[in-house]
Structures are given as C-alpha cells and as structure tokens.
TITOR-435278 format. One record per residue (C-alpha): residue number from 1; residue in one letter; x, y, z. Coordinates in nm, 2 decimals. Layout:
REM residues N
<rec><num>NUM</num><residuo>A</residuo><X>X</X><Y>Y</Y><Z>Z</Z></rec>
...
//
This chain:
REM residues 260
<rec><num>1</num><residuo>M</residuo><X>9.76</X><Y>6.46</Y><Z>12.25</Z></rec>
<rec><num>2</num><residuo>N</residuo><X>10.03</X><Y>6.72</Y><Z>12.37</Z></rec>
<rec><num>3</num><residuo>E</residuo><X>9.87</X><Y>7.06</Y><Z>12.32</Z></rec>
<rec><num>4</num><residuo>L</residuo><X>10.19</X><Y>7.20</Y><Z>12.17</Z></rec>
<rec><num>5</num><residuo>E</residuo><X>10.23</X><Y>6.92</Y><Z>11.93</Z></rec>
<rec><num>6</num><residuo>N</residuo><X>10.11</X><Y>7.13</Y><Z>11.63</Z></rec>
<rec><num>7</num><residuo>F</residuo><X>10.27</X><Y>7.47</Y><Z>11.73</Z></rec>
<rec><num>8</num><residuo>T</residuo><X>10.61</X><Y>7.52</Y><Z>11.61</Z></rec>
<rec><num>9</num><residuo>N</residuo><X>10.81</X><Y>7.82</Y><Z>11.48</Z></rec>
<rec><num>10</num><residuo>T</residuo><X>10.67</X><Y>7.72</Y><Z>11.13</Z></rec>
<rec><num>11</num><residuo>T</residuo><X>10.33</X><Y>7.84</Y><Z>11.25</Z></rec>
<rec><num>12</num><residuo>F</residuo><X>10.44</X><Y>8.19</Y><Z>11.15</Z></rec>
<rec><num>13</num><residuo>R</residuo><X>10.58</X><Y>8.08</Y><Z>10.83</Z></rec>
<rec><num>14</num><residuo>L</residuo><X>10.38</X><Y>8.16</Y><Z>10.51</Z></rec>
<rec><num>15</num><residuo>D</residuo><X>10.53</X><Y>7.90</Y><Z>10.28</Z></rec>
<rec><num>16</num><residuo>G</residuo><X>10.30</X><Y>7.82</Y><Z>9.98</Z></rec>
<rec><num>17</num><residuo>R</residuo><X>10.07</X><Y>8.12</Y><Z>10.04</Z></rec>
<rec><num>18</num><residuo>V</residuo><X>9.99</X><Y>8.39</Y><Z>9.80</Z></rec>
<rec><num>19</num><residuo>A</residuo><X>9.95</X><Y>8.75</Y><Z>9.89</Z></rec>
<rec><num>20</num><residuo>I</residuo><X>9.84</X><Y>9.08</Y><Z>9.75</Z></rec>
<rec><num>21</num><residuo>V</residuo><X>9.97</X><Y>9.39</Y><Z>9.88</Z></rec>
<rec><num>22</num><residuo>T</residuo><X>9.83</X><Y>9.72</Y><Z>9.74</Z></rec>
<rec><num>23</num><residuo>G</residuo><X>10.10</X><Y>10.00</Y><Z>9.74</Z></rec>
<rec><num>24</num><residuo>G</residuo><X>10.34</X><Y>9.72</Y><Z>9.83</Z></rec>
<rec><num>25</num><residuo>A</residuo><X>10.65</X><Y>9.88</Y><Z>9.66</Z></rec>
<rec><num>26</num><residuo>S</residuo><X>10.68</X><Y>10.22</Y><Z>9.86</Z></rec>
<rec><num>27</num><residuo>G</residuo><X>10.67</X><Y>10.34</Y><Z>10.20</Z></rec>
<rec><num>28</num><residuo>L</residuo><X>10.56</X><Y>10.12</Y><Z>10.47</Z></rec>
<rec><num>29</num><residuo>G</residuo><X>10.40</X><Y>9.90</Y><Z>10.20</Z></rec>
<rec><num>30</num><residuo>A</residuo><X>10.74</X><Y>9.78</Y><Z>10.07</Z></rec>
<rec><num>31</num><residuo>Y</residuo><X>10.81</X><Y>9.66</Y><Z>10.44</Z></rec>
<rec><num>32</num><residuo>Y</residuo><X>10.49</X><Y>9.47</Y><Z>10.43</Z></rec>
<rec><num>33</num><residuo>T</residuo><X>10.59</X><Y>9.29</Y><Z>10.09</Z></rec>
<rec><num>34</num><residuo>K</residuo><X>10.93</X><Y>9.22</Y><Z>10.23</Z></rec>
<rec><num>35</num><residuo>A</residuo><X>10.79</X><Y>9.07</Y><Z>10.55</Z></rec>
<rec><num>36</num><residuo>L</residuo><X>10.56</X><Y>8.84</Y><Z>10.35</Z></rec>
<rec><num>37</num><residuo>L</residuo><X>10.83</X><Y>8.74</Y><Z>10.12</Z></rec>
<rec><num>38</num><residuo>S</residuo><X>11.10</X><Y>8.67</Y><Z>10.39</Z></rec>
<rec><num>39</num><residuo>S</residuo><X>10.83</X><Y>8.44</Y><Z>10.55</Z></rec>
<rec><num>40</num><residuo>G</residuo><X>10.78</X><Y>8.25</Y><Z>10.24</Z></rec>
<rec><num>41</num><residuo>A</residuo><X>10.48</X><Y>8.38</Y><Z>10.06</Z></rec>
<rec><num>42</num><residuo>S</residuo><X>10.45</X><Y>8.46</Y><Z>9.69</Z></rec>
<rec><num>43</num><residuo>V</residuo><X>10.35</X><Y>8.82</Y><Z>9.65</Z></rec>
<rec><num>44</num><residuo>L</residuo><X>10.16</X><Y>9.04</Y><Z>9.39</Z></rec>
<rec><num>45</num><residuo>V</residuo><X>10.23</X><Y>9.39</Y><Z>9.42</Z></rec>
<rec><num>46</num><residuo>V</residuo><X>9.98</X><Y>9.63</Y><Z>9.30</Z></rec>
<rec><num>47</num><residuo>S</residuo><X>10.05</X><Y>10.01</Y><Z>9.27</Z></rec>
<rec><num>48</num><residuo>R</residuo><X>9.94</X><Y>10.29</Y><Z>9.05</Z></rec>
<rec><num>49</num><residuo>S</residuo><X>10.30</X><Y>10.37</Y><Z>8.94</Z></rec>
<rec><num>50</num><residuo>K</residuo><X>10.64</X><Y>10.15</Y><Z>8.91</Z></rec>
<rec><num>51</num><residuo>K</residuo><X>10.80</X><Y>10.32</Y><Z>9.19</Z></rec>
<rec><num>52</num><residuo>G</residuo><X>10.98</X><Y>10.09</Y><Z>9.40</Z></rec>
<rec><num>53</num><residuo>W</residuo><X>10.92</X><Y>9.80</Y><Z>9.18</Z></rec>
<rec><num>54</num><residuo>E</residuo><X>11.31</X><Y>9.75</Y><Z>9.11</Z></rec>
<rec><num>55</num><residuo>T</residuo><X>11.41</X><Y>9.76</Y><Z>9.46</Z></rec>
<rec><num>56</num><residuo>I</residuo><X>11.16</X><Y>9.50</Y><Z>9.56</Z></rec>
<rec><num>57</num><residuo>Q</residuo><X>11.27</X><Y>9.28</Y><Z>9.26</Z></rec>
<rec><num>58</num><residuo>D</residuo><X>11.62</X><Y>9.30</Y><Z>9.38</Z></rec>
<rec><num>59</num><residuo>F</residuo><X>11.52</X><Y>9.21</Y><Z>9.73</Z></rec>
<rec><num>60</num><residuo>A</residuo><X>11.30</X><Y>8.90</Y><Z>9.60</Z></rec>
<rec><num>61</num><residuo>T</residuo><X>11.60</X><Y>8.80</Y><Z>9.35</Z></rec>
<rec><num>62</num><residuo>A</residuo><X>11.86</X><Y>8.81</Y><Z>9.64</Z></rec>
<rec><num>63</num><residuo>G</residuo><X>11.64</X><Y>8.60</Y><Z>9.87</Z></rec>
<rec><num>64</num><residuo>K</residuo><X>11.49</X><Y>8.38</Y><Z>9.57</Z></rec>
<rec><num>65</num><residuo>Y</residuo><X>11.15</X><Y>8.48</Y><Z>9.66</Z></rec>
<rec><num>66</num><residuo>L</residuo><X>10.84</X><Y>8.50</Y><Z>9.41</Z></rec>
<rec><num>67</num><residuo>V</residuo><X>10.71</X><Y>8.85</Y><Z>9.35</Z></rec>
<rec><num>68</num><residuo>A</residuo><X>10.52</X><Y>8.97</Y><Z>9.08</Z></rec>
<rec><num>69</num><residuo>F</residuo><X>10.40</X><Y>9.34</Y><Z>8.99</Z></rec>
<rec><num>70</num><residuo>Y</residuo><X>10.06</X><Y>9.47</Y><Z>8.85</Z></rec>
<rec><num>71</num><residuo>Q</residuo><X>10.03</X><Y>9.84</Y><Z>8.77</Z></rec>
<rec><num>72</num><residuo>Q</residuo><X>9.67</X><Y>9.94</Y><Z>8.84</Z></rec>
<rec><num>73</num><residuo>D</residuo><X>9.46</X><Y>10.24</Y><Z>8.98</Z></rec>
<rec><num>74</num><residuo>I</residuo><X>9.27</X><Y>10.07</Y><Z>9.25</Z></rec>
<rec><num>75</num><residuo>T</residuo><X>9.01</X><Y>10.31</Y><Z>9.23</Z></rec>
<rec><num>76</num><residuo>A</residuo><X>8.93</X><Y>10.25</Y><Z>8.88</Z></rec>
<rec><num>77</num><residuo>D</residuo><X>8.59</X><Y>10.08</Y><Z>8.78</Z></rec>
<rec><num>78</num><residuo>G</residuo><X>8.65</X><Y>9.69</Y><Z>8.78</Z></rec>
<rec><num>79</num><residuo>S</residuo><X>9.00</X><Y>9.72</Y><Z>8.94</Z></rec>
<rec><num>80</num><residuo>A</residuo><X>8.91</X><Y>9.49</Y><Z>9.22</Z></rec>
<rec><num>81</num><residuo>Q</residuo><X>8.82</X><Y>9.21</Y><Z>8.98</Z></rec>
<rec><num>82</num><residuo>A</residuo><X>9.10</X><Y>9.26</Y><Z>8.77</Z></rec>
<rec><num>83</num><residuo>I</residuo><X>9.36</X><Y>9.26</Y><Z>9.07</Z></rec>
<rec><num>84</num><residuo>A</residuo><X>9.21</X><Y>8.91</Y><Z>9.19</Z></rec>
<rec><num>85</num><residuo>E</residuo><X>9.21</X><Y>8.77</Y><Z>8.83</Z></rec>
<rec><num>86</num><residuo>R</residuo><X>9.58</X><Y>8.87</Y><Z>8.79</Z></rec>
<rec><num>87</num><residuo>A</residuo><X>9.68</X><Y>8.71</Y><Z>9.14</Z></rec>
<rec><num>88</num><residuo>V</residuo><X>9.50</X><Y>8.38</Y><Z>9.03</Z></rec>
<rec><num>89</num><residuo>A</residuo><X>9.67</X><Y>8.40</Y><Z>8.69</Z></rec>
<rec><num>90</num><residuo>E</residuo><X>10.00</X><Y>8.44</Y><Z>8.83</Z></rec>
<rec><num>91</num><residuo>Y</residuo><X>9.99</X><Y>8.20</Y><Z>9.14</Z></rec>
<rec><num>92</num><residuo>G</residuo><X>9.66</X><Y>8.00</Y><Z>9.11</Z></rec>
<rec><num>93</num><residuo>T</residuo><X>9.49</X><Y>8.14</Y><Z>9.41</Z></rec>
<rec><num>94</num><residuo>I</residuo><X>9.47</X><Y>8.41</Y><Z>9.70</Z></rec>
<rec><num>95</num><residuo>D</residuo><X>9.54</X><Y>8.34</Y><Z>10.06</Z></rec>
<rec><num>96</num><residuo>I</residuo><X>9.64</X><Y>8.68</Y><Z>10.20</Z></rec>
<rec><num>97</num><residuo>L</residuo><X>9.52</X><Y>9.05</Y><Z>10.11</Z></rec>
<rec><num>98</num><residuo>V</residuo><X>9.69</X><Y>9.35</Y><Z>10.26</Z></rec>
<rec><num>99</num><residuo>N</residuo><X>9.47</X><Y>9.66</Y><Z>10.18</Z></rec>
<rec><num>100</num><residuo>N</residuo><X>9.76</X><Y>9.90</Y><Z>10.23</Z></rec>
<rec><num>101</num><residuo>A</residuo><X>9.74</X><Y>10.18</Y><Z>9.95</Z></rec>
<rec><num>102</num><residuo>G</residuo><X>9.63</X><Y>10.51</Y><Z>10.09</Z></rec>
<rec><num>103</num><residuo>I</residuo><X>9.68</X><Y>10.89</Y><Z>10.05</Z></rec>
<rec><num>104</num><residuo>Q</residuo><X>9.63</X><Y>11.18</Y><Z>10.27</Z></rec>
<rec><num>105</num><residuo>I</residuo><X>9.51</X><Y>11.55</Y><Z>10.21</Z></rec>
<rec><num>106</num><residuo>R</residuo><X>9.56</X><Y>11.80</Y><Z>10.46</Z></rec>
<rec><num>107</num><residuo>N</residuo><X>9.38</X><Y>12.14</Y><Z>10.50</Z></rec>
<rec><num>108</num><residuo>E</residuo><X>9.18</X><Y>12.37</Y><Z>10.69</Z></rec>
<rec><num>109</num><residuo>W</residuo><X>8.81</X><Y>12.25</Y><Z>10.74</Z></rec>
<rec><num>110</num><residuo>Q</residuo><X>8.68</X><Y>12.54</Y><Z>10.56</Z></rec>
<rec><num>111</num><residuo>D</residuo><X>8.92</X><Y>12.49</Y><Z>10.26</Z></rec>
<rec><num>112</num><residuo>F</residuo><X>8.86</X><Y>12.13</Y><Z>10.18</Z></rec>
<rec><num>113</num><residuo>K</residuo><X>8.72</X><Y>12.06</Y><Z>9.83</Z></rec>
<rec><num>114</num><residuo>D</residuo><X>8.46</X><Y>11.80</Y><Z>9.76</Z></rec>
<rec><num>115</num><residuo>A</residuo><X>8.71</X><Y>11.64</Y><Z>9.50</Z></rec>
<rec><num>116</num><residuo>D</residuo><X>8.96</X><Y>11.59</Y><Z>9.79</Z></rec>
<rec><num>117</num><residuo>W</residuo><X>8.70</X><Y>11.43</Y><Z>10.01</Z></rec>
<rec><num>118</num><residuo>R</residuo><X>8.60</X><Y>11.18</Y><Z>9.71</Z></rec>
<rec><num>119</num><residuo>K</residuo><X>8.95</X><Y>11.10</Y><Z>9.64</Z></rec>
<rec><num>120</num><residuo>V</residuo><X>9.09</X><Y>11.01</Y><Z>9.99</Z></rec>
<rec><num>121</num><residuo>I</residuo><X>8.77</X><Y>10.80</Y><Z>10.05</Z></rec>
<rec><num>122</num><residuo>D</residuo><X>8.81</X><Y>10.62</Y><Z>9.73</Z></rec>
<rec><num>123</num><residuo>V</residuo><X>9.15</X><Y>10.50</Y><Z>9.79</Z></rec>
<rec><num>124</num><residuo>N</residuo><X>9.17</X><Y>10.45</Y><Z>10.17</Z></rec>
<rec><num>125</num><residuo>L</residuo><X>8.82</X><Y>10.30</Y><Z>10.22</Z></rec>
<rec><num>126</num><residuo>N</residuo><X>8.62</X><Y>10.22</Y><Z>9.89</Z></rec>
<rec><num>127</num><residuo>A</residuo><X>8.91</X><Y>10.03</Y><Z>9.73</Z></rec>
<rec><num>128</num><residuo>A</residuo><X>8.94</X><Y>9.82</Y><Z>10.04</Z></rec>
<rec><num>129</num><residuo>Y</residuo><X>8.58</X><Y>9.75</Y><Z>10.04</Z></rec>
<rec><num>130</num><residuo>Y</residuo><X>8.58</X><Y>9.62</Y><Z>9.68</Z></rec>
<rec><num>131</num><residuo>L</residuo><X>8.89</X><Y>9.43</Y><Z>9.68</Z></rec>
<rec><num>132</num><residuo>S</residuo><X>8.82</X><Y>9.24</Y><Z>9.99</Z></rec>
<rec><num>133</num><residuo>H</residuo><X>8.50</X><Y>9.15</Y><Z>9.83</Z></rec>
<rec><num>134</num><residuo>A</residuo><X>8.66</X><Y>9.02</Y><Z>9.51</Z></rec>
<rec><num>135</num><residuo>V</residuo><X>8.93</X><Y>8.83</Y><Z>9.69</Z></rec>
<rec><num>136</num><residuo>A</residuo><X>8.69</X><Y>8.69</Y><Z>9.93</Z></rec>
<rec><num>137</num><residuo>E</residuo><X>8.52</X><Y>8.52</Y><Z>9.65</Z></rec>
<rec><num>138</num><residuo>V</residuo><X>8.84</X><Y>8.33</Y><Z>9.57</Z></rec>
<rec><num>139</num><residuo>M</residuo><X>8.92</X><Y>8.26</Y><Z>9.93</Z></rec>
<rec><num>140</num><residuo>T</residuo><X>8.58</X><Y>8.11</Y><Z>10.00</Z></rec>
<rec><num>141</num><residuo>E</residuo><X>8.65</X><Y>7.86</Y><Z>9.73</Z></rec>
<rec><num>142</num><residuo>H</residuo><X>8.94</X><Y>7.69</Y><Z>9.92</Z></rec>
<rec><num>143</num><residuo>D</residuo><X>8.77</X><Y>7.80</Y><Z>10.28</Z></rec>
<rec><num>144</num><residuo>G</residuo><X>9.05</X><Y>8.00</Y><Z>10.41</Z></rec>
<rec><num>145</num><residuo>G</residuo><X>9.25</X><Y>8.34</Y><Z>10.40</Z></rec>
<rec><num>146</num><residuo>K</residuo><X>9.36</X><Y>8.64</Y><Z>10.56</Z></rec>
<rec><num>147</num><residuo>I</residuo><X>9.25</X><Y>9.00</Y><Z>10.48</Z></rec>
<rec><num>148</num><residuo>I</residuo><X>9.48</X><Y>9.27</Y><Z>10.67</Z></rec>
<rec><num>149</num><residuo>N</residuo><X>9.33</X><Y>9.64</Y><Z>10.64</Z></rec>
<rec><num>150</num><residuo>I</residuo><X>9.59</X><Y>9.91</Y><Z>10.73</Z></rec>
<rec><num>151</num><residuo>G</residuo><X>9.46</X><Y>10.16</Y><Z>10.96</Z></rec>
<rec><num>152</num><residuo>S</residuo><X>9.62</X><Y>10.44</Y><Z>11.14</Z></rec>
<rec><num>153</num><residuo>M</residuo><X>9.62</X><Y>10.64</Y><Z>11.48</Z></rec>
<rec><num>154</num><residuo>Q</residuo><X>9.31</X><Y>10.82</Y><Z>11.31</Z></rec>
<rec><num>155</num><residuo>S</residuo><X>9.13</X><Y>10.50</Y><Z>11.32</Z></rec>
<rec><num>156</num><residuo>F</residuo><X>9.08</X><Y>10.60</Y><Z>11.70</Z></rec>
<rec><num>157</num><residuo>L</residuo><X>9.17</X><Y>10.98</Y><Z>11.70</Z></rec>
<rec><num>158</num><residuo>P</residuo><X>9.03</X><Y>11.29</Y><Z>11.54</Z></rec>
<rec><num>159</num><residuo>G</residuo><X>9.23</X><Y>11.46</Y><Z>11.28</Z></rec>
<rec><num>160</num><residuo>K</residuo><X>9.13</X><Y>11.82</Y><Z>11.24</Z></rec>
<rec><num>161</num><residuo>Y</residuo><X>9.34</X><Y>11.89</Y><Z>10.93</Z></rec>
<rec><num>162</num><residuo>I</residuo><X>9.27</X><Y>11.54</Y><Z>10.75</Z></rec>
<rec><num>163</num><residuo>F</residuo><X>8.90</X><Y>11.51</Y><Z>10.79</Z></rec>
<rec><num>164</num><residuo>P</residuo><X>8.84</X><Y>11.25</Y><Z>10.48</Z></rec>
<rec><num>165</num><residuo>Y</residuo><X>9.18</X><Y>11.06</Y><Z>10.60</Z></rec>
<rec><num>166</num><residuo>A</residuo><X>9.02</X><Y>11.04</Y><Z>10.97</Z></rec>
<rec><num>167</num><residuo>A</residuo><X>8.68</X><Y>10.93</Y><Z>10.84</Z></rec>
<rec><num>168</num><residuo>A</residuo><X>8.83</X><Y>10.65</Y><Z>10.61</Z></rec>
<rec><num>169</num><residuo>K</residuo><X>9.07</X><Y>10.53</Y><Z>10.88</Z></rec>
<rec><num>170</num><residuo>H</residuo><X>8.76</X><Y>10.51</Y><Z>11.11</Z></rec>
<rec><num>171</num><residuo>G</residuo><X>8.58</X><Y>10.33</Y><Z>10.85</Z></rec>
<rec><num>172</num><residuo>I</residuo><X>8.85</X><Y>10.08</Y><Z>10.80</Z></rec>
<rec><num>173</num><residuo>V</residuo><X>8.77</X><Y>9.95</Y><Z>11.17</Z></rec>
<rec><num>174</num><residuo>G</residuo><X>8.39</X><Y>9.92</Y><Z>11.09</Z></rec>
<rec><num>175</num><residuo>L</residuo><X>8.47</X><Y>9.76</Y><Z>10.76</Z></rec>
<rec><num>176</num><residuo>T</residuo><X>8.71</X><Y>9.51</Y><Z>10.91</Z></rec>
<rec><num>177</num><residuo>K</residuo><X>8.46</X><Y>9.40</Y><Z>11.19</Z></rec>
<rec><num>178</num><residuo>A</residuo><X>8.18</X><Y>9.38</Y><Z>10.93</Z></rec>
<rec><num>179</num><residuo>Y</residuo><X>8.40</X><Y>9.15</Y><Z>10.69</Z></rec>
<rec><num>180</num><residuo>A</residuo><X>8.53</X><Y>8.94</Y><Z>11.00</Z></rec>
<rec><num>181</num><residuo>E</residuo><X>8.17</X><Y>8.86</Y><Z>11.10</Z></rec>
<rec><num>182</num><residuo>A</residuo><X>8.06</X><Y>8.78</Y><Z>10.74</Z></rec>
<rec><num>183</num><residuo>L</residuo><X>8.36</X><Y>8.56</Y><Z>10.65</Z></rec>
<rec><num>184</num><residuo>A</residuo><X>8.43</X><Y>8.38</Y><Z>10.96</Z></rec>
<rec><num>185</num><residuo>P</residuo><X>8.22</X><Y>8.09</Y><Z>10.86</Z></rec>
<rec><num>186</num><residuo>H</residuo><X>8.44</X><Y>8.05</Y><Z>10.58</Z></rec>
<rec><num>187</num><residuo>N</residuo><X>8.77</X><Y>8.03</Y><Z>10.81</Z></rec>
<rec><num>188</num><residuo>I</residuo><X>8.89</X><Y>8.38</Y><Z>10.66</Z></rec>
<rec><num>189</num><residuo>Q</residuo><X>9.00</X><Y>8.60</Y><Z>10.95</Z></rec>
<rec><num>190</num><residuo>V</residuo><X>8.97</X><Y>8.98</Y><Z>10.89</Z></rec>
<rec><num>191</num><residuo>N</residuo><X>9.18</X><Y>9.21</Y><Z>11.10</Z></rec>
<rec><num>192</num><residuo>A</residuo><X>9.34</X><Y>9.57</Y><Z>11.08</Z></rec>
<rec><num>193</num><residuo>L</residuo><X>9.69</X><Y>9.68</Y><Z>11.18</Z></rec>
<rec><num>194</num><residuo>A</residuo><X>9.72</X><Y>10.04</Y><Z>11.29</Z></rec>
<rec><num>195</num><residuo>P</residuo><X>10.07</X><Y>10.20</Y><Z>11.25</Z></rec>
<rec><num>196</num><residuo>G</residuo><X>10.16</X><Y>10.48</Y><Z>11.52</Z></rec>
<rec><num>197</num><residuo>Y</residuo><X>10.41</X><Y>10.73</Y><Z>11.45</Z></rec>
<rec><num>198</num><residuo>I</residuo><X>10.68</X><Y>10.59</Y><Z>11.20</Z></rec>
<rec><num>199</num><residuo>D</residuo><X>11.01</X><Y>10.70</Y><Z>11.11</Z></rec>
<rec><num>200</num><residuo>T</residuo><X>10.98</X><Y>10.73</Y><Z>10.73</Z></rec>
<rec><num>201</num><residuo>L</residuo><X>11.06</X><Y>10.99</Y><Z>10.45</Z></rec>
<rec><num>202</num><residuo>M</residuo><X>10.68</X><Y>11.09</Y><Z>10.47</Z></rec>
<rec><num>203</num><residuo>T</residuo><X>10.70</X><Y>11.19</Y><Z>10.82</Z></rec>
<rec><num>204</num><residuo>K</residuo><X>11.02</X><Y>11.40</Y><Z>10.82</Z></rec>
<rec><num>205</num><residuo>A</residuo><X>10.88</X><Y>11.71</Y><Z>10.81</Z></rec>
<rec><num>206</num><residuo>L</residuo><X>10.66</X><Y>11.63</Y><Z>11.13</Z></rec>
<rec><num>207</num><residuo>Q</residuo><X>10.96</X><Y>11.51</Y><Z>11.29</Z></rec>
<rec><num>208</num><residuo>E</residuo><X>11.15</X><Y>11.83</Y><Z>11.23</Z></rec>
<rec><num>209</num><residuo>D</residuo><X>10.88</X><Y>12.05</Y><Z>11.33</Z></rec>
<rec><num>210</num><residuo>P</residuo><X>11.02</X><Y>12.18</Y><Z>11.67</Z></rec>
<rec><num>211</num><residuo>V</residuo><X>10.66</X><Y>12.20</Y><Z>11.84</Z></rec>
<rec><num>212</num><residuo>R</residuo><X>10.47</X><Y>11.89</Y><Z>11.70</Z></rec>
<rec><num>213</num><residuo>S</residuo><X>10.77</X><Y>11.65</Y><Z>11.71</Z></rec>
<rec><num>214</num><residuo>V</residuo><X>10.82</X><Y>11.71</Y><Z>12.09</Z></rec>
<rec><num>215</num><residuo>E</residuo><X>10.45</X><Y>11.68</Y><Z>12.15</Z></rec>
<rec><num>216</num><residuo>I</residuo><X>10.44</X><Y>11.34</Y><Z>11.95</Z></rec>
<rec><num>217</num><residuo>L</residuo><X>10.75</X><Y>11.21</Y><Z>12.14</Z></rec>
<rec><num>218</num><residuo>D</residuo><X>10.62</X><Y>11.31</Y><Z>12.46</Z></rec>
<rec><num>219</num><residuo>H</residuo><X>10.28</X><Y>11.12</Y><Z>12.40</Z></rec>
<rec><num>220</num><residuo>I</residuo><X>10.49</X><Y>10.78</Y><Z>12.31</Z></rec>
<rec><num>221</num><residuo>P</residuo><X>10.56</X><Y>10.57</Y><Z>12.63</Z></rec>
<rec><num>222</num><residuo>A</residuo><X>10.83</X><Y>10.38</Y><Z>12.43</Z></rec>
<rec><num>223</num><residuo>G</residuo><X>11.00</X><Y>10.68</Y><Z>12.38</Z></rec>
<rec><num>224</num><residuo>H</residuo><X>11.09</X><Y>10.68</Y><Z>12.03</Z></rec>
<rec><num>225</num><residuo>W</residuo><X>10.92</X><Y>10.68</Y><Z>11.68</Z></rec>
<rec><num>226</num><residuo>A</residuo><X>10.92</X><Y>10.34</Y><Z>11.53</Z></rec>
<rec><num>227</num><residuo>Q</residuo><X>11.12</X><Y>10.21</Y><Z>11.27</Z></rec>
<rec><num>228</num><residuo>P</residuo><X>10.93</X><Y>10.04</Y><Z>10.97</Z></rec>
<rec><num>229</num><residuo>Q</residuo><X>11.06</X><Y>9.71</Y><Z>11.06</Z></rec>
<rec><num>230</num><residuo>E</residuo><X>10.87</X><Y>9.73</Y><Z>11.38</Z></rec>
<rec><num>231</num><residuo>L</residuo><X>10.55</X><Y>9.68</Y><Z>11.20</Z></rec>
<rec><num>232</num><residuo>M</residuo><X>10.68</X><Y>9.35</Y><Z>11.02</Z></rec>
<rec><num>233</num><residuo>G</residuo><X>10.63</X><Y>9.10</Y><Z>11.30</Z></rec>
<rec><num>234</num><residuo>T</residuo><X>10.26</X><Y>9.19</Y><Z>11.36</Z></rec>
<rec><num>235</num><residuo>L</residuo><X>10.18</X><Y>9.19</Y><Z>11.00</Z></rec>
<rec><num>236</num><residuo>V</residuo><X>10.30</X><Y>8.83</Y><Z>10.96</Z></rec>
<rec><num>237</num><residuo>F</residuo><X>10.13</X><Y>8.73</Y><Z>11.26</Z></rec>
<rec><num>238</num><residuo>L</residuo><X>9.81</X><Y>8.84</Y><Z>11.12</Z></rec>
<rec><num>239</num><residuo>A</residuo><X>9.88</X><Y>8.66</Y><Z>10.80</Z></rec>
<rec><num>240</num><residuo>S</residuo><X>9.98</X><Y>8.35</Y><Z>10.94</Z></rec>
<rec><num>241</num><residuo>A</residuo><X>9.82</X><Y>8.04</Y><Z>11.10</Z></rec>
<rec><num>242</num><residuo>A</residuo><X>9.92</X><Y>8.18</Y><Z>11.44</Z></rec>
<rec><num>243</num><residuo>S</residuo><X>9.62</X><Y>8.42</Y><Z>11.43</Z></rec>
<rec><num>244</num><residuo>N</residuo><X>9.37</X><Y>8.18</Y><Z>11.30</Z></rec>
<rec><num>245</num><residuo>Y</residuo><X>9.13</X><Y>8.25</Y><Z>11.59</Z></rec>
<rec><num>246</num><residuo>V</residuo><X>9.18</X><Y>8.63</Y><Z>11.58</Z></rec>
<rec><num>247</num><residuo>T</residuo><X>8.95</X><Y>8.81</Y><Z>11.40</Z></rec>
<rec><num>248</num><residuo>G</residuo><X>8.76</X><Y>9.15</Y><Z>11.39</Z></rec>
<rec><num>249</num><residuo>I</residuo><X>9.04</X><Y>9.34</Y><Z>11.58</Z></rec>
<rec><num>250</num><residuo>T</residuo><X>9.24</X><Y>9.64</Y><Z>11.50</Z></rec>
<rec><num>251</num><residuo>V</residuo><X>9.59</X><Y>9.64</Y><Z>11.65</Z></rec>
<rec><num>252</num><residuo>P</residuo><X>9.77</X><Y>9.94</Y><Z>11.71</Z></rec>
<rec><num>253</num><residuo>V</residuo><X>10.15</X><Y>9.92</Y><Z>11.69</Z></rec>
<rec><num>254</num><residuo>D</residuo><X>10.22</X><Y>10.25</Y><Z>11.84</Z></rec>
<rec><num>255</num><residuo>G</residuo><X>10.49</X><Y>10.22</Y><Z>12.13</Z></rec>
<rec><num>256</num><residuo>G</residuo><X>10.18</X><Y>10.29</Y><Z>12.36</Z></rec>
<rec><num>257</num><residuo>Y</residuo><X>10.08</X><Y>10.62</Y><Z>12.21</Z></rec>
<rec><num>258</num><residuo>L</residuo><X>9.70</X><Y>10.54</Y><Z>12.27</Z></rec>
<rec><num>259</num><residuo>L</residuo><X>9.76</X><Y>10.48</Y><Z>12.65</Z></rec>
<rec><num>260</num><residuo>R</residuo><X>9.80</X><Y>10.86</Y><Z>12.70</Z></rec>
//
C-alpha cells in the first residue's frame, strides 16, 4: 500500500466534527472558532456574556457554517456537565474541546488578594479540568476526540505581576500531560497551544509601552508580534486527524520567543 494513500489535504478537514470553544466569541477565542468553522466543524461557543455572538453568527451565516451559542459561567457548579449536555443536545456528540476561556489579574505580589487567586485559578485551570472530564465521558463512548488547552508564554516563564495566571498556565501543561496519558487508550489526544505575544486589543497597552514593547520585540526572532490568524493553523492541526499520533505536548506559537 502506498504510504500516502490515506493522506490528503482532507486530513486537516473537520467535516462532521463537533467542537466546543469556551470564550469562543471574543479575543483569540473568536479566531479559534472561525478556524474550526472554516475547516468544517460545527461549533458550540460557550461564554459568560453574549459579547461577540453577533459577529460570529454573521461569519457562520456567510460561510454556511453551523454554530450555536451557550451563555454559561464555566466556574459555576455543574457547568461542565451542563455544557457537555448542551453540545450533545445541539449536535449529537462531541469530538473537539478547546479550553480557551481565561482571565488575568495583575498586581504587586504583596497586594494580591485571596479572592483574585481563586478567581484566576477557577477560570484558567479548574474549569479546564472539569470540562475535560465531562467531555471525555462523551468522547470515550465513540472512542476518539481532541482536547486542546490554551496555554501561554507563562506556561514556561515566570510572571512576577501575575502570580495566579502563571500558576494556572503552568498547571495547564501538567493537566494536558495527565489527561493525555489517561485518555490515550481511548484514542483521545490532549495537547496545548501556547500563544506568544499577539497583536490584539488586549495587548495594545503593552505594545504602546515605550520600554516593554522594545524588550519584547527584541526577544522575538521572527521580529514581529503575531497576528491572531497565525494561531489558526496550529489549532486546526491539533483538532484534526493530522495530529492523531501527537499527544501530551504544549506547542508554542511564539515566533521563537522561547529561544532567547
């Protein structure tokens, strides 16, 4: 048999697949949602507010893609099970989960409040754990699936003003490895994507900082901040059959930032 017989450009397609994206209507999450929709997946967007829903719906309508929305606080008791049940009710199954929703709180170490620590850990780490568990129960029924956790440069590096965020993103790497090993016998691959410095509205202040912006740019071998679209291909790869023998890794999409 020709070793390329079963490999075509459709290996990267997601036709017939069902995905959940938390925080999938705004920020980088909107680009993940659009990447999955454009590749053929049906997507359930989960977010605490309806911000960005109209834009995503317009994108889906224009491309004749299937998208649904679910307003839910992912840190609320029982939310993980409710989200999984909603996806199954909408589309019949779950094939892909993107644990994207996240928050960040900045402060001097001595000024961090306990409530800030709990809030950031709950959104960025605990919610990913519980939702992965709920979704894995569905995926194991049909023996296959993809879980993609969104990490950060703080998955590898310290963050002296963002203690809980750095802890959570380091935790995402460990969570990814643990679920990857546990779910591998069920043909479920679990990986993480770690964005570098991305040109978004949330990073405008940092880009306009005359000192920090220069430090960051000098640290990126590629020589520029990434555009959000530059994350989309890696996300689709990790969601597709092209990555069926890839599990337990965290992929930096950082223009080489971690090399220096």
